[in-house]
C-alpha positions, -999 to 999 in steps of 0.1 A, spaced: 1 -1 -1 12 35 -10 20 56 21 1 90 22 27 113 27 13 144 7 -23 157 6 -40 183 -17 -66 204 -5 -83 225 -33 -102 254 -18 -127 276 -35 -135 300 -9 -172 297 -22 -182 268 -2 -183 262 34 -147 244 36 -147 233 75 -157 198 69 -128 195 39 -103 215 62 -111 191 90 -107 157 72 -77 170 56 -63 181 88 -72 146 103 -57 128 74 -27 145 76 -19 142 117 -29 104 112 -3 101 82 24 128 93 18 137 57 22 173 41 -10 193 34 -9 214 3 -35 239 2 -44 251 -34 -68 278 -43 -72 284 -84 -81 319 -96 -105 308 -125 -100 321 -161 -132 337 -160 -118 362 -130 -88 366 -148 -106 378 -179 -127 399 -162 -96 417 -145 -83 423 -178 -114 435 -192 -117 461 -166 -81 473 -164 -79 504 -192 -73 492 -227 -39 488 -234 -23 496 -198 -8 462 -192 6 471 -158 -28 478 -142 -37 445 -153 -4 432 -141 -8 452 -108 -43 439 -105 -35 402 -109 -6 407 -82 -32 421 -55 -57 392 -64 -31 367 -57 -14 385 -28 -53 385 -13 -61 346 -21 -26 339 -3 -37 357 28 -70 342 24 -55 306 25 -31 316 53 -63 328 74 -83 296 63 -67 276 93 -56 290 127 -20 291 134 -32 270 166 -46 241 145 -15 240 123 6 231 150 29 201 143 19 200 105 36 206 73 14 228 50 20 243 19 -1 270 6 -2 273 -33 -22 302 -56 -23 291 -95 -42 307 -122 -64 291 -147 -89 263 -151 -94 246 -117 -95 214 -128 -67 212 -150 -45 230 -123 -54 207 -94 -45 176 -118 -14 194 -127 -3 203 -93 -11 166 -76 14 157 -106 42 179 -99 41 175 -64 36 138 -68 4 138 -43 -7 107 -29 -47 120 -20 -67 149 -32 -92 157 -7 -121 175 -27 -154 193 -12 -186 188 -25 -212 211 -23 -251 206 -12 -259 237 -33 -283 231 -61 -288 251 -92 -256 264 -114 -233 265 -86 -236 229 -78 -231 221 -112 -199 236 -115 -185 224 -86 -195 189 -94 -181 194 -128 -148 204 -111 -149 172 -90 -157 152 -122 -127 163 -141 -106 160 -116 -116 125 -106 -112 113 -145 -77 129 -148 -60 127 -111 -30 108 -109 -39 96 -73 -66 85 -50 -94 112 -45 -115 116 -14 -149 134 -20 -161 151 13 -195 162 16 -206 187 42 -221 176 76 -243 195 100 -220 194 131 -184 189 125 -167 208 153 -147 241 155 -115 244 136 
């Protein structure tokens, strides 16, 4: 059996991440694994920032993207309290592009052994999008995937 030494935890900041985070942290502790938290800035967001930048002023687009990446890095840092991270090997990554493609690429690049991916109880278009990302990751991931469903009472992080 392959040892689970690296766990990838994609975070979208749209759904409640508590279940996924608790599960990932528990698995990380149980397996003494490195936890890699990943947020992917979706291409439509990049396109929107580009459109609102003044046409021809590439510097404003670059500056806007740099600020967005810094904000998302800070959001990842704030996601799990420092006290909860004690004793864990944690890496925080922000990438840009198609979420499913980037999750799969990071899993390959870092030799990830398990991806802990959240599932949403939402309905409609948002749930379809989240389900589509999970489906695409499932079909292309180089490792096992654990799909975590939200629960009512999971305790406090």
